C-alpha positions in Angstrom: -39.2 63.0 -131.8 -38.1 65.9 -133.9 -34.7 66.4 -135.4 -33.8 69.1 -132.8 -34.8 67.0 -129.9 -32.7 64.1 -131.2 -29.7 66.5 -131.5 -30.2 67.7 -127.9 -30.5 64.1 -126.6 -27.4 62.9 -128.4 -25.5 66.0 -127.2 -26.5 65.4 -123.6 -25.8 61.7 -123.8 -22.3 62.5 -125.2 -21.6 64.9 -122.4 -22.7 62.4 -119.8 -20.6 59.7 -121.4 -17.5 62.1 -121.6 -18.0 63.0 -117.9 -18.4 59.3 -117.0 -15.3 58.5 -119.0 -13.4 61.1 -117.2 -14.5 59.8 -113.8 -13.5 56.3 -114.8 -10.2 57.5 -116.0 -9.5 59.6 -112.9 -10.7 56.7 -110.7 -8.6 54.1 -112.4 -5.5 56.2 -113.3 -2.3 55.4 -111.5 -1.3 58.8 -110.1 2.1 57.4 -109.1 3.0 58.0 -112.7 2.9 61.7 -112.3 5.1 61.7 -109.1 8.4 62.3 -111.1 6.9 65.3 -112.8 5.5 66.7 -109.5 8.8 66.1 -107.7 10.8 67.8 -110.4 8.4 70.8 -110.7 8.2 71.4 -106.9 12.0 71.0 -106.5 12.6 73.6 -109.2 10.1 76.0 -107.7 11.5 75.7 -104.1 15.1 75.5 -105.0 15.7 72.3 -103.0 14.9 68.6 -103.2 11.2 67.6 -102.9 10.0 64.1 -103.1 6.9 62.0 -102.7 8.5 58.7 -101.9 5.3 56.7 -101.1 2.0 56.1 -102.7 0.1 59.0 -104.4 -3.7 58.6 -104.6 -6.8 60.5 -105.7 -10.1 59.1 -104.6 -13.5 60.6 -105.6 -16.2 60.7 -102.9 -19.4 62.6 -102.3 -19.8 64.9 -99.3 -23.2 64.3 -97.7 -22.7 67.1 -95.2 -22.9 69.6 -98.1 -26.6 69.0 -98.4 -29.0 69.4 -101.4 -27.8 68.8 -105.0 -24.2 69.6 -104.0 -24.1 66.4 -101.9 -24.2 64.5 -105.3 -21.1 66.2 -106.6 -18.0 64.0 -105.9 -14.9 65.6 -104.4 -11.3 64.6 -105.1 -9.5 63.3 -101.9 -5.8 63.4 -102.2 -3.2 61.5 -100.2 0.5 61.2 -100.4 2.8 59.1 -98.3 6.5 59.6 -97.2 7.1 63.2 -98.3 10.5 64.8 -97.8 11.8 68.3 -98.3 15.5 68.9 -98.4 17.7 71.7 -97.0 19.5 74.2 -99.1 23.0 73.2 -100.2 24.8 75.4 -97.6 23.1 73.5 -94.8 24.1 70.0 -96.0 26.7 69.6 -93.3 24.6 71.4 -90.5 21.3 69.7 -90.3 20.8 66.3 -88.5 19.8 63.6 -90.9 17.0 61.3 -89.7 17.9 58.7 -92.3 21.5 57.9 -93.5 22.4 59.9 -96.6 19.5 62.3 -96.4 19.7 66.0 -95.8 16.2 66.8 -94.8 14.4 70.0 -93.7 11.0 68.4 -93.1 9.3 65.1 -93.6 5.7 63.7 -93.4 4.6 60.2 -93.1 1.4 61.1 -94.8 -0.7 64.1 -95.9 -4.4 64.0 -96.7 -6.7 66.7 -98.0 -9.9 67.1 -100.1 -10.6 69.7 -102.7 -14.0 71.4 -103.2 -14.6 71.4 -107.0 -17.3 74.0 -107.4 -15.2 77.0 -106.0 -12.7 76.3 -108.9 -15.3 78.0 -111.2 -14.6 81.3 -109.4 -10.9 80.7 -109.2 -10.8 79.7 -105.6 -8.8 76.7 -104.3 -10.9 75.6 -101.3 -9.4 72.9 -99.0 -11.6 72.4 -96.0 -9.1 70.3 -94.1 -5.5 69.1 -94.2 -4.4 66.2 -92.1 -0.6 65.8 -91.4 0.6 62.4 -90.1 3.9 62.3 -88.1 5.3 65.7 -89.2 9.0 66.2 -88.5 11.2 69.2 -89.1 14.9 70.2 -88.4 15.3 74.0 -88.4 18.7 75.7 -88.6 19.8 79.4 -88.6 23.4 80.3 -88.8 25.1 83.2 -87.0 25.1 85.1 -90.3 21.3 85.0 -90.5 20.8 82.3 -93.1 17.9 80.1 -92.2 16.6 76.8 -93.7 13.0 77.9 -93.4 13.7 80.8 -95.8 13.0 79.8 -99.4 14.7 81.5 -102.2 12.2 81.1 -105.1 13.5 81.5 -108.6 12.7 84.8 -110.4 10.2 84.9 -113.1 9.7 87.3 -116.0 6.3 88.2 -114.5 8.2 89.7 -111.5 9.3 92.6 -113.7 5.6 93.7 -113.8 4.0 92.0 -110.8 0.3 91.5 -110.7 -1.9 89.8 -108.1 -2.9 86.3 -109.0 -6.7 85.9 -109.8 -6.6 82.6 -107.8 -7.1 82.5 -104.0 -6.3 79.8 -101.5 -8.8 79.0 -98.8 -7.7 76.5 -96.1 -10.3 75.6 -93.4 -8.3 73.8 -90.7 -5.1 71.8 -90.2 -5.0 68.6 -88.2 -1.8 66.9 -87.1 -0.5 63.8 -85.4 2.5 62.8 -83.4 5.4 65.0 -84.5 8.9 66.3 -83.8 10.6 69.7 -84.4 14.2 70.6 -83.6 15.7 74.1 -83.8 19.3 75.1 -83.9 19.5 78.9 -83.9 23.1 80.0 -83.7 22.3 83.7 -83.8 20.2 83.4 -80.6 22.3 80.7 -79.0 19.2 78.5 -78.9 18.9 74.8 -79.3 15.4 73.2 -78.8 13.7 69.9 -79.3 9.8 69.7 -79.3 8.0 66.4 -79.2 4.2 66.2 -79.7 2.2 63.1 -78.7 -1.6 62.3 -78.5 -3.0 62.5 -75.0 -5.0 59.4 -75.3 -8.0 61.0 -73.7 -9.1 64.6 -74.6 -9.1 67.2 -71.8 -11.8 69.9 -71.9 -10.7 73.5 -72.2 -12.7 74.6 -69.2 -11.0 72.0 -67.0 -7.6 73.8 -67.4 -8.7 77.3 -68.1 -11.2 77.8 -65.3 -14.2 80.1 -65.3 -12.2 83.3 -65.9 -11.3 82.3 -69.4 -13.8 79.6 -70.3 -17.2 81.0 -69.3 -19.8 80.7 -72.0 -17.0 80.2 -74.6 -15.9 76.9 -73.2 -18.2 75.0 -75.6 -16.8 76.9 -78.6 -13.1 76.2 -77.7 -12.1 72.7 -78.7 -10.6 70.2 -76.3 -6.9 69.6 -75.6 -5.9 66.5 -77.7 -2.1 66.5 -77.8 0.6 66.8 -75.2 4.0 68.3 -75.9 7.5 68.4 -74.3 10.3 70.9 -74.9 13.9 70.8 -73.8 17.1 72.6 -74.7 18.4 76.1 -74.2 17.2 79.6 -75.1 19.7 82.5 -75.5 22.1 80.4 -73.4 19.7 79.7 -70.6 18.5 76.1 -69.9 14.9 75.7 -71.1 12.4 73.0 -70.5 8.6 72.8 -70.7 5.5 70.8 -71.3 1.9 71.4 -72.1 -1.1 70.6 -74.2 -2.7 71.8 -77.5 -5.8 71.1 -79.5 -6.0 68.8 -82.5 -7.4 71.0 -85.2 -6.0 74.4 -86.1 -9.1 76.2 -87.5 -7.6 78.8 -89.7 -10.9 80.4 -91.0 -13.3 79.9 -88.1 -12.6 82.4 -85.4 -15.5 81.0 -83.4 -13.3 77.8 -82.8 -10.1 79.2 -81.2 -7.1 76.9 -80.8 -6.4 75.9 -77.1 -2.9 76.1 -75.7 -1.4 75.3 -72.3 2.2 75.5 -71.2 4.5 75.3 -68.2 8.0 76.6 -69.1 11.2 77.1 -67.1 14.0 79.2 -68.5 16.9 79.8 -66.2 15.4 81.1 -62.9 12.2 82.2 -64.6 9.0 80.1 -64.7 6.0 80.8 -66.8 2.6 79.1 -66.9 0.0 79.9 -69.6 -3.4 78.5 -70.4 -5.8 80.0 -73.0 -6.4 80.1 -76.7 -5.2 81.4 -80.0 -8.2 83.3 -81.4 -6.9 84.2 -84.9 -4.8 81.3 -86.1 -4.8 82.2 -89.8 -2.9 85.5 -89.1 -1.4 84.5 -85.8 -3.3 87.6 -84.8 -4.7 87.3 -81.3 -4.1 85.6 -78.0 -6.2 85.3 -74.9 -4.3 83.7 -72.0 -4.0 83.4 -68.3 -0.3 84.1 -67.6 1.6 83.3 -64.4 5.2 84.4 -64.0 7.7 83.8 -61.3 11.4 84.1 -60.8 14.3 85.4 -58.8 14.3 88.9 -60.3 12.2 90.7 -62.9 15.4 91.9 -64.6 16.0 88.3 -65.7 13.0 88.7 -68.1 15.0 91.0 -70.4 17.0 88.3 -72.3 13.9 86.2 -72.7 11.4 88.9 -73.7 13.3 92.1 -74.5 11.2 94.0 -71.8 13.4 96.2 -69.6 12.5 95.7 -65.9 14.4 96.6 -62.7 16.2 94.2 -60.4 13.8 93.0 -57.8 13.6 90.3 -55.1 11.8 87.1 -56.0 8.4 87.7 -57.6 5.3 86.0 -58.9 2.4 87.4 -60.8 -0.9 86.1 -62.1 -3.1 87.9 -64.7 -4.8 87.8 -68.1 -2.7 88.4 -71.2 -4.5 89.5 -74.3 -2.5 90.2 -77.5 -3.2 91.7 -80.9 -0.2 90.6 -82.9 -1.2 92.3 -86.1 -2.2 95.7 -84.6 -1.4 98.6 -87.0 1.0 100.3 -84.5 2.8 97.1 -83.7 2.0 93.9 -81.7 0.2 94.9 -78.6 0.0 93.0 -75.3 -2.3 93.8 -72.4 -1.5 92.2 -69.0 -4.7 93.1 -67.2 -5.8 93.0 -63.6 -2.8 91.0 -62.5 -1.9 90.3 -58.9 1.4 89.3 -57.5 4.1 89.5 -54.9 7.6 91.1 -55.1 9.6 90.0 -52.1 7.3 90.7 -49.2 5.2 93.3 -51.1 2.0 92.8 -53.0 1.7 94.1 -56.6 -1.4 94.8 -58.7 -2.2 96.7 -61.9 -2.4 96.8 -65.7 0.4 97.0 -68.2 0.4 97.5 -72.0 3.4 96.5 -74.1 3.5 97.8 -77.7 6.2 96.4 -80.0 6.4 99.6 -82.0 9.3 101.3 -83.9 11.9 102.6 -83.3 11.6 101.1 -79.8 8.9 99.1 -77.9 7.0 100.8 -75.1 5.7 99.6 -71.8 3.0 101.7 -70.1 0.5 101.2 -67.3 -0.4 101.8 -63.7 0.8 99.7 -60.7 -0.1 99.8 -57.1 0.9 98.1 -53.9 -1.4 97.9 -50.9 1.5 97.0 -48.6 5.0 97.8 -49.8 8.0 96.5 -47.9 10.8 99.1 -47.9 13.5 96.4 -48.1 12.1 95.3 -51.5 13.1 98.7 -53.0 16.8 98.1 -52.2 17.6 96.1 -55.4 16.5 99.1 -57.5 19.8 100.9 -56.6 21.9 97.8 -55.7 21.4 98.5 -52.0 20.5 94.9 -51.1 22.7 92.3 -49.5 25.2 90.1 -51.4 23.1 87.1 -50.4 20.1 88.6 -52.2 22.3 89.5 -55.2 23.5 85.9 -55.4 19.9 84.6 -55.2 19.1 86.7 -58.3 22.0 85.3 -60.2 24.1 88.5 -60.2 27.9 88.5 -60.1 28.4 92.0 -58.7 29.1 92.0 -55.0 29.1 94.9 -52.6 32.6 95.3 -50.9 32.4 94.6 -47.2 34.0 97.9 -46.3 31.8 100.1 -48.5 28.4 101.6 -47.8 27.5 103.3 -51.1 26.2 100.7 -53.6 28.7 99.8 -56.3 26.4 97.8 -58.5 26.1 99.4 -61.9 22.8 100.4 -63.5 22.1 98.4 -66.7 21.9 101.4 -68.9 22.4 99.4 -72.1 18.9 98.0 -71.5 17.4 101.4 -71.1 17.9 102.1 -74.8 16.1 98.9 -75.8 12.7 100.1 -74.7 10.6 103.2 -73.7 8.3 103.3 -70.7 5.6 105.4 -69.0 4.5 103.8 -65.8 2.9 105.1 -62.6 3.4 103.4 -59.3 1.6 103.9 -56.0 2.5 102.3 -52.7 -0.4 102.9 -50.4 1.3 101.7 -47.2 4.9 101.2 -46.6 6.2 98.6 -44.1 9.4 99.6 -42.4 11.3 99.8 -39.2 10.8 102.6 -36.6 14.0 104.1 -37.9 12.4 105.1 -41.2 8.8 106.4 -40.7 7.6 106.3 -44.3 3.9 106.1 -44.9 3.3 106.0 -48.7 4.9 106.3 -52.1 4.1 107.7 -55.6 6.2 107.9 -58.6 5.8 108.5 -62.4 8.6 106.8 -64.3 9.3 107.8 -67.9 12.0 106.1 -70.0 12.7 107.6 -73.4 15.6 106.5 -75.5 17.8 105.8 -72.5 16.7 108.9 -70.5 15.1 107.8 -67.2 13.1 110.3 -65.1 11.3 109.8 -61.9 9.2 112.9 -61.7 8.1 113.0 -59.0 9.3 110.3 -56.6 7.3 111.2 -53.6 7.3 109.7 -50.1 5.0 110.5 -47.2 7.3 110.6 -44.2 6.8 111.6 -40.6 3.7 113.6 -41.3 5.4 115.5 -44.1 6.6 114.8 -47.7 9.9 113.9 -49.3 9.5 115.1 -52.8 12.3 114.3 -55.3 12.9 114.7 -59.0 15.4 112.3 -60.5 17.0 112.4 -64.0 19.3 109.7 -65.2 20.6 109.9 -68.7 21.6 106.4 -69.7 22.1 107.5 -73.3 25.4 109.2 -72.2 28.6 107.3 -71.3 29.1 107.5 -68.4 25.6 108.2 -67.3 24.8 111.7 -66.3 22.6 112.2 -63.2 20.7 114.9 -61.4 18.7 114.5 -58.2 16.6 117.2 -56.5 15.2 116.6 -53.0 12.7 118.6 -51.0 11.8 117.6 -47.4 8.9 119.4 -45.9 7.2 119.4 -42.5 8.7 116.3 -41.0 7.3 116.1 -37.5 10.0 115.2 -35.0 7.7 113.3 -32.8 6.8 111.1 -35.8 10.3 110.9 -37.0 11.3 109.4 -33.6 8.1 107.7 -32.5 9.8 105.4 -29.9 11.7 108.3 -28.2 9.3 109.4 -25.5 10.7 112.9 -24.7 10.2 113.9 -28.4 6.5 113.2 -28.2 5.9 116.6 -26.5 7.8 118.4 -29.3 6.1 120.5 -31.9 9.3 120.8 -33.9 9.7 120.1 -37.6 12.5 119.2 -40.0 12.8 120.8 -43.5 15.5 120.4 -46.1 16.6 120.8 -49.7 19.3 119.0 -51.8 20.4 119.2 -55.4 23.2 116.8 -56.5 24.5 116.1 -60.0 27.2 113.7 -61.1 28.4 111.1 -63.7 28.8 107.4 -63.3 26.9 104.2 -63.6 26.5 103.4 -59.9 25.4 105.2 -56.8 29.0 105.1 -55.5 30.6 106.4 -58.7 27.9 109.2 -59.1 28.4 110.5 -55.5 32.2 109.9 -55.8 32.5 112.9 -58.2 29.2 114.7 -57.4 28.6 118.4 -57.2 25.8 120.1 -55.4 24.5 121.2 -52.0 22.3 120.1 -49.1 20.4 122.2 -46.7 18.7 121.2 -43.5 16.8 123.0 -40.7 15.3 121.5 -37.5 13.7 123.3 -34.6 12.5 122.4 -31.1 13.9 118.9 -30.7 15.4 116.7 -27.9 18.6 114.7 -27.9 20.2 112.2 -25.5 22.1 109.0 -25.5 18.8 107.1 -25.7 17.9 108.8 -29.0 21.2 107.9 -30.5 20.7 104.3 -29.4 17.2 104.2 -31.0 18.7 105.6 -34.2 21.5 103.0 -34.1 24.2 105.7 -34.2 27.1 104.4 -32.0 29.3 107.4 -32.9 26.5 109.8 -32.1 25.9 108.0 -28.8 29.6 108.6 -27.9 29.5 112.2 -28.9 26.3 113.0 -27.0 27.6 111.3 -23.9 30.8 113.4 -24.1 29.0 116.6 -24.8 26.0 116.4 -22.5 26.6 113.3 -20.2 23.5 111.2 -19.7 21.0 114.1 -19.6 18.3 114.9 -22.1 19.1 118.2 -23.8 16.8 120.5 -25.8 17.8 121.5 -29.3 16.5 125.0 -30.1 17.7 124.7 -33.7 19.9 122.6 -35.9 21.0 124.2 -39.3 23.2 122.8 -42.0 24.3 124.0 -45.4 26.7 121.6 -47.0 28.5 122.2 -50.3 29.6 119.2 -52.4 32.4 119.6 -55.0 33.9 116.6 -56.9 32.6 114.2 -54.3 33.9 116.1 -51.3 31.2 117.4 -48.9 32.2 120.3 -46.7 29.8 122.3 -44.4 29.5 126.0 -44.9 27.2 126.0 -41.9 26.6 123.0 -39.5 25.4 124.3 -36.2 23.3 123.0 -33.2 21.8 125.6 -30.8 21.0 123.7 -27.6 19.9 125.0 -24.2 23.5 124.7 -23.0 25.7 125.4 -25.9 26.2 126.2 -29.5 27.9 123.3 -31.3 29.7 123.7 -34.7 30.7 120.9 -37.0 33.6 121.4 -39.4 35.5 119.1 -41.8 34.8 116.9 -44.8 33.1 113.8 -45.9 34.7 112.2 -48.9 32.2 110.2 -51.0 34.9 108.9 -53.4 36.8 107.0 -50.7 34.0 107.1 -48.0 36.3 108.8 -45.5 35.2 111.1 -42.6 37.2 113.9 -41.1 35.0 116.0 -38.9 35.5 118.2 -35.9 32.8 118.9 -33.4 33.4 122.2 -31.5 31.2 123.1 -28.6 30.9 126.6 -27.2 29.3 126.6 -23.8 26.6 129.1 -22.9 27.6 128.9 -19.3 30.3 127.6 -16.9 28.2 124.7 -15.5 29.1 122.2 -18.3 32.9 122.0 -18.3 33.0 119.1 -20.7 31.6 121.2 -23.5 34.9 123.0 -23.8 36.6 119.9 -25.3 36.4 119.6 -29.1 35.6 116.1 -30.5 36.4 114.4 -33.8 34.8 111.9 -36.1 37.1 110.0 -38.4 37.3 106.7 -40.2 35.0 105.4 -42.9 31.3 105.6 -43.6 31.1 101.9 -42.7 33.3 102.1 -39.6 33.4 105.6 -38.2 35.2 106.3 -35.0 34.9 109.2 -32.5 37.1 110.7 -29.8 38.3 113.7 -27.9 41.1 115.9 -29.3 44.0 115.6 -26.9 45.6 118.9 -27.8 44.6 122.3 -29.0 42.5 122.2 -32.2 44.1 123.6 -35.3 41.5 125.9 -36.9 40.2 124.8 -40.3 39.3 128.4 -41.1 39.3 131.7 -39.4 36.4 132.4 -37.1 35.2 128.8 -37.1 33.0 129.3 -34.0 32.1 132.9 -34.8 28.6 132.8 -36.3 29.0 136.0 -38.4 31.1 134.2 -41.1 28.0 132.3 -42.4 26.0 135.3 -43.6 25.0 133.9 -47.1 24.3 130.3 -46.0 22.2 131.6 -43.1 20.1 133.8 -45.4 19.5 130.8 -47.6 18.4 128.6 -44.7 15.8 131.1 -43.6 13.7 129.9 -46.6 13.3 126.6 -44.9 11.4 128.1 -41.9 7.8 127.2 -42.5 5.6 130.3 -42.8 3.1 128.9 -40.3 5.9 128.6 -37.7 7.8 131.9 -38.2 6.6 133.3 -34.9 7.5 130.4 -32.7 10.3 128.8 -34.7 13.5 129.1 -32.7 15.7 128.8 -35.8 14.7 132.3 -37.0 16.6 134.2 -34.3 19.6 131.9 -34.7 19.8 132.5 -38.4 19.2 136.2 -38.0 22.1 136.3 -35.4 24.3 134.4 -37.9 23.9 137.2 -40.4 25.2 139.9 -38.0 28.9 140.9 -38.2 31.1 138.5 -36.2 32.5 139.6 -32.9 36.1 139.2 -32.1 36.7 136.4 -29.6 37.8 137.2 -26.1 41.5 137.2 -25.5 42.9 133.8 -24.6 39.6 132.0 -25.3 39.9 128.8 -27.3 38.2 128.9 -30.7 
């Protein structure tokens, strides 16, 4: 053996001996001796008390699953028992103490992990797996925002010139055992307790998720291993829930998503989810089947921050996919959901983006069969019983017709929206012959527009444009309505005499006002309404079908029990500060011309109207007696004037005083009906100079 070979041999032997000595030292060293140093160092770094109170061990074992020569390299396996982490000093009197004299933020009965040695050569701390035994945490956040889970780390000189560390941390998966977490969040008025226990027998993902979510990925998604229970209150609402989760949270392997399942009740809202967390490391993605149910969609606002309208009881079932780390903000897709709202079905797709400065909800909804009564809560026009079922305190006064329930405009400024809704078929009574509905709703920084809000009605269309500015106090509103080509025989389908009519009804309205309810808006509104109807029929029977008792009385007094043809009905009503007063309100029948004068006060819902008939012949004596309609919108009353009628304005019956309104109403005569529409001659006549009444004739 040459001298060089001997040197190499002794060098190699020395290296092996040194390495063996290090292994013997590490294997036999009592690591509990370094606990005081570790406890002190970690406590200083975290700014609160940290302690390993139990045994600290380091065991060296090979990893056969590594394969090849790497299977011969021993790995250090660390374990530490009875670990506690304290709270900051300000929370010493706030956090429940599991053990007397302790002020703990979290505790572990045991933690175990192994460290891959070779990646240390390229400055990577690789920990394939961490096992937590009986974790426990008590979380606290005060009303001023201070939270025990926020760590105030001490400043270092290096922070003046921060540089990224050359070392990286790579954790494969986290396993856990039976645990407990409590939360006392005073800023959210939330107190919760979560308990986690092993199921005893794993439950497969596909068994709970079904084919829609599982499919071919069922094998890749781990089983449910633990069950959990939750109780307490969230934002002041009672909260309870239970569910199941997996046993290993795979942080690096997206091919092994983490299964979740939950059934939660918060107040009157119930939610059921089953699915998986597909990017656990970044909390980046969710793929869930979500079922929601409750007494009103508006009750979701305090829970989710999503502004939705008041509705009847609802339930939905769809697929929720989320990208929590999307560049434009966390994005949630609720796709292909089906549900019911009251007696109506609901389907569609929604997207919610948690962007700045406000989140935005967008999508398209449709209803194959929409019950008209289910739209009442949108404007507070449902019954007090329904309001109570939704948990609302506002009640509609028994003597009022106009809804007094206020719009929740403060919620409108919390979110933007761009949603289209189509109701393909509307279910209603014969008194309201609506066929379909379409609207495009846009909410932008408190400004709500429905442009258009379109109903198919009686063979025609009711087209409206609504603007409600909830960013102003009080809310400013403007509503424009356009009714076109309502067929009278479809408007009154159960009135047989009208089925031979070719008449139509057309109208326009523009109303603006301020206030936060329908009652307050109309109580001070300004605007006008115009209406034109030709070739109709009227009788007591029609009034009974329409449910108009006052109309029934008036028709009986004017025409007896006979059916009467209406050549034309025309109205032009001005509204000023909530007081509606007709400039023109006239019925041209085969027997008489009937004028309506007076006022309707939306502020106090009072009626004060006179109905003045002018007979076309002497055969109907009763038409010479003027009638009145007084009382409230809720309880109107009608009668016959006992004495001479005091004129509200000169020439009340004379048609020539209504030149301007009559000219405006001519625009409502459909071009296709100008030749046979009997309103044309009446309106032309109304534009002629008024004739002086005959001497002695009652006006």
